[in-house]
PyMOL commands that place a pseudoatom at each C-alpha (Angstrom):
pseudoatom trace, name=CA, resn=MET, resi=1, chain=A, elem=C, hetatm=0, pos=[252.793, 46.536, -36.688]
pseudoatom trace, name=CA, resn=ASN, resi=2, chain=A, elem=C, hetatm=0, pos=[252.152, 45.366, -33.158]
pseudoatom trace, name=CA, resn=ARG, resi=3, chain=A, elem=C, hetatm=0, pos=[253.192, 47.113, -29.963]
pseudoatom trace, name=CA, resn=LYS, resi=4, chain=A, elem=C, hetatm=0, pos=[256.204, 44.853, -29.355]
pseudoatom trace, name=CA, resn=ASN, resi=5, chain=A, elem=C, hetatm=0, pos=[257.668, 45.670, -32.778]
pseudoatom trace, name=CA, resn=LYS, resi=6, chain=A, elem=C, hetatm=0, pos=[257.048, 49.394, -32.255]
pseudoatom trace, name=CA, resn=LEU, resi=7, chain=A, elem=C, hetatm=0, pos=[258.881, 49.338, -28.920]
pseudoatom trace, name=CA, resn=PHE, resi=8, chain=A, elem=C, hetatm=0, pos=[261.740, 47.351, -30.445]
pseudoatom trace, name=CA, resn=LEU, resi=9, chain=A, elem=C, hetatm=0, pos=[262.090, 49.888, -33.265]
pseudoatom trace, name=CA, resn=PHE, resi=10, chain=A, elem=C, hetatm=0, pos=[261.978, 52.745, -30.759]
pseudoatom trace, name=CA, resn=ALA, resi=11, chain=A, elem=C, hetatm=0, pos=[264.713, 51.106, -28.644]
pseudoatom trace, name=CA, resn=LEU, resi=12, chain=A, elem=C, hetatm=0, pos=[266.801, 50.308, -31.697]
pseudoatom trace, name=CA, resn=VAL, resi=13, chain=A, elem=C, hetatm=0, pos=[266.764, 53.879, -33.022]
pseudoatom trace, name=CA, resn=PHE, resi=14, chain=A, elem=C, hetatm=0, pos=[267.183, 55.605, -29.633]
pseudoatom trace, name=CA, resn=PRO, resi=15, chain=A, elem=C, hetatm=0, pos=[271.023, 55.425, -29.423]
pseudoatom trace, name=CA, resn=LEU, resi=16, chain=A, elem=C, hetatm=0, pos=[271.326, 57.151, -32.799]
pseudoatom trace, name=CA, resn=THR, resi=17, chain=A, elem=C, hetatm=0, pos=[268.862, 59.857, -31.840]
pseudoatom trace, name=CA, resn=PHE, resi=18, chain=A, elem=C, hetatm=0, pos=[270.600, 60.279, -28.472]
pseudoatom trace, name=CA, resn=PHE, resi=19, chain=A, elem=C, hetatm=0, pos=[273.857, 60.928, -30.323]
pseudoatom trace, name=CA, resn=ILE, resi=20, chain=A, elem=C, hetatm=0, pos=[272.065, 63.462, -32.535]
pseudoatom trace, name=CA, resn=GLY, resi=21, chain=A, elem=C, hetatm=0, pos=[270.776, 65.149, -29.366]
pseudoatom trace, name=CA, resn=VAL, resi=22, chain=A, elem=C, hetatm=0, pos=[274.315, 65.406, -27.971]
pseudoatom trace, name=CA, resn=ILE, resi=23, chain=A, elem=C, hetatm=0, pos=[275.524, 66.973, -31.216]
pseudoatom trace, name=CA, resn=VAL, resi=24, chain=A, elem=C, hetatm=0, pos=[272.644, 69.492, -31.163]
pseudoatom trace, name=CA, resn=SER, resi=25, chain=A, elem=C, hetatm=0, pos=[273.331, 70.360, -27.527]
pseudoatom trace, name=CA, resn=LEU, resi=26, chain=A, elem=C, hetatm=0, pos=[277.039, 70.864, -28.174]
pseudoatom trace, name=CA, resn=THR, resi=27, chain=A, elem=C, hetatm=0, pos=[276.274, 73.016, -31.201]
pseudoatom trace, name=CA, resn=ILE, resi=28, chain=A, elem=C, hetatm=0, pos=[273.962, 75.215, -29.148]
pseudoatom trace, name=CA, resn=GLY, resi=29, chain=A, elem=C, hetatm=0, pos=[276.592, 75.401, -26.401]
pseudoatom trace, name=CA, resn=LEU, resi=30, chain=A, elem=C, hetatm=0, pos=[279.314, 76.451, -28.838]
pseudoatom trace, name=CA, resn=ARG, resi=31, chain=A, elem=C, hetatm=0, pos=[277.264, 79.350, -30.136]
pseudoatom trace, name=CA, resn=GLY, resi=32, chain=A, elem=C, hetatm=0, pos=[276.578, 80.972, -26.790]
pseudoatom trace, name=CA, resn=ASP, resi=33, chain=A, elem=C, hetatm=0, pos=[279.376, 80.411, -24.315]
pseudoatom trace, name=CA, resn=GLU, resi=34, chain=A, elem=C, hetatm=0, pos=[283.095, 79.844, -23.967]
pseudoatom trace, name=CA, resn=ASN, resi=35, chain=A, elem=C, hetatm=0, pos=[282.483, 77.019, -21.512]
pseudoatom trace, name=CA, resn=VAL, resi=36, chain=A, elem=C, hetatm=0, pos=[280.792, 74.301, -23.568]
pseudoatom trace, name=CA, resn=GLN, resi=37, chain=A, elem=C, hetatm=0, pos=[278.548, 71.989, -21.579]
pseudoatom trace, name=CA, resn=ILE, resi=38, chain=A, elem=C, hetatm=0, pos=[275.987, 69.413, -22.570]
pseudoatom trace, name=CA, resn=ASP, resi=39, chain=A, elem=C, hetatm=0, pos=[272.448, 70.366, -21.623]
pseudoatom trace, name=CA, resn=TRP, resi=40, chain=A, elem=C, hetatm=0, pos=[270.921, 66.962, -20.875]
pseudoatom trace, name=CA, resn=LEU, resi=41, chain=A, elem=C, hetatm=0, pos=[267.370, 68.247, -21.089]
pseudoatom trace, name=CA, resn=ILE, resi=42, chain=A, elem=C, hetatm=0, pos=[267.960, 69.310, -24.693]
pseudoatom trace, name=CA, resn=VAL, resi=43, chain=A, elem=C, hetatm=0, pos=[269.639, 65.971, -25.446]
pseudoatom trace, name=CA, resn=PHE, resi=44, chain=A, elem=C, hetatm=0, pos=[266.716, 63.904, -24.164]
pseudoatom trace, name=CA, resn=VAL, resi=45, chain=A, elem=C, hetatm=0, pos=[264.043, 66.104, -25.745]
pseudoatom trace, name=CA, resn=VAL, resi=46, chain=A, elem=C, hetatm=0, pos=[265.744, 66.005, -29.150]
pseudoatom trace, name=CA, resn=ALA, resi=47, chain=A, elem=C, hetatm=0, pos=[266.357, 62.252, -28.851]
pseudoatom trace, name=CA, resn=ILE, resi=48, chain=A, elem=C, hetatm=0, pos=[262.795, 61.387, -27.870]
pseudoatom trace, name=CA, resn=VAL, resi=49, chain=A, elem=C, hetatm=0, pos=[261.120, 63.700, -30.398]
pseudoatom trace, name=CA, resn=THR, resi=50, chain=A, elem=C, hetatm=0, pos=[263.370, 62.489, -33.221]
pseudoatom trace, name=CA, resn=ASP, resi=51, chain=A, elem=C, hetatm=0, pos=[262.870, 58.865, -32.206]
pseudoatom trace, name=CA, resn=PHE, resi=52, chain=A, elem=C, hetatm=0, pos=[259.076, 59.245, -32.131]
pseudoatom trace, name=CA, resn=PHE, resi=53, chain=A, elem=C, hetatm=0, pos=[259.188, 60.884, -35.566]
pseudoatom trace, name=CA, resn=ILE, resi=54, chain=A, elem=C, hetatm=0, pos=[261.336, 58.111, -37.092]
pseudoatom trace, name=CA, resn=THR, resi=55, chain=A, elem=C, hetatm=0, pos=[259.162, 55.399, -35.535]
pseudoatom trace, name=CA, resn=TRP, resi=56, chain=A, elem=C, hetatm=0, pos=[255.963, 57.113, -36.743]
pseudoatom trace, name=CA, resn=TRP, resi=57, chain=A, elem=C, hetatm=0, pos=[257.412, 57.531, -40.240]
pseudoatom trace, name=CA, resn=HIS, resi=58, chain=A, elem=C, hetatm=0, pos=[258.361, 53.851, -40.427]
pseudoatom trace, name=CA, resn=ILE, resi=59, chain=A, elem=C, hetatm=0, pos=[254.932, 52.698, -39.194]
pseudoatom trace, name=CA, resn=ARG, resi=60, chain=A, elem=C, hetatm=0, pos=[253.171, 54.993, -41.657]
pseudoatom trace, name=CA, resn=ASP, resi=61, chain=A, elem=C, hetatm=0, pos=[255.255, 53.727, -44.582]
pseudoatom trace, name=CA, resn=GLU, resi=62, chain=A, elem=C, hetatm=0, pos=[254.693, 50.119, -43.552]
pseudoatom trace, name=CA, resn=GLU, resi=63, chain=A, elem=C, hetatm=0, pos=[250.920, 50.635, -43.366]
pseudoatom trace, name=CA, resn=ARG, resi=64, chain=A, elem=C, hetatm=0, pos=[250.919, 52.326, -46.794]
pseudoatom trace, name=CA, resn=HIS, resi=65, chain=A, elem=C, hetatm=0, pos=[252.910, 49.490, -48.282]
pseudoatom trace, name=CA, resn=LYS, resi=66, chain=A, elem=C, hetatm=0, pos=[250.625, 46.921, -46.667]
pseudoatom trace, name=CA, resn=GLY, resi=67, chain=A, elem=C, hetatm=0, pos=[247.534, 48.765, -47.953]
pseudoatom trace, name=CA, resn=ALA, resi=68, chain=A, elem=C, hetatm=0, pos=[248.899, 48.966, -51.490]
pseudoatom trace, name=CA, resn=SER, resi=69, chain=A, elem=C, hetatm=0, pos=[249.526, 45.216, -51.698]
for i in range(1, 69): cmd.bond("trace and resi %d" % i, "trace and resi %d" % (i + 1))
show_as sticks, trace
zoom trace
């Protein structure tokens, strides 16, 4: 998988992982305070880490499949 395809996959998955980050941030906010706020640092960290993991997983599976053929 070349660099352009990796970046495309990363950009394609990012909105989903961003939404997951918002949900995680809201969940953390609900547990600790009456005034629920979104912590944007948590949102971006969760989104980027999850996105890197999904992209890595896809690349690894593609390389395994290519090697098995």
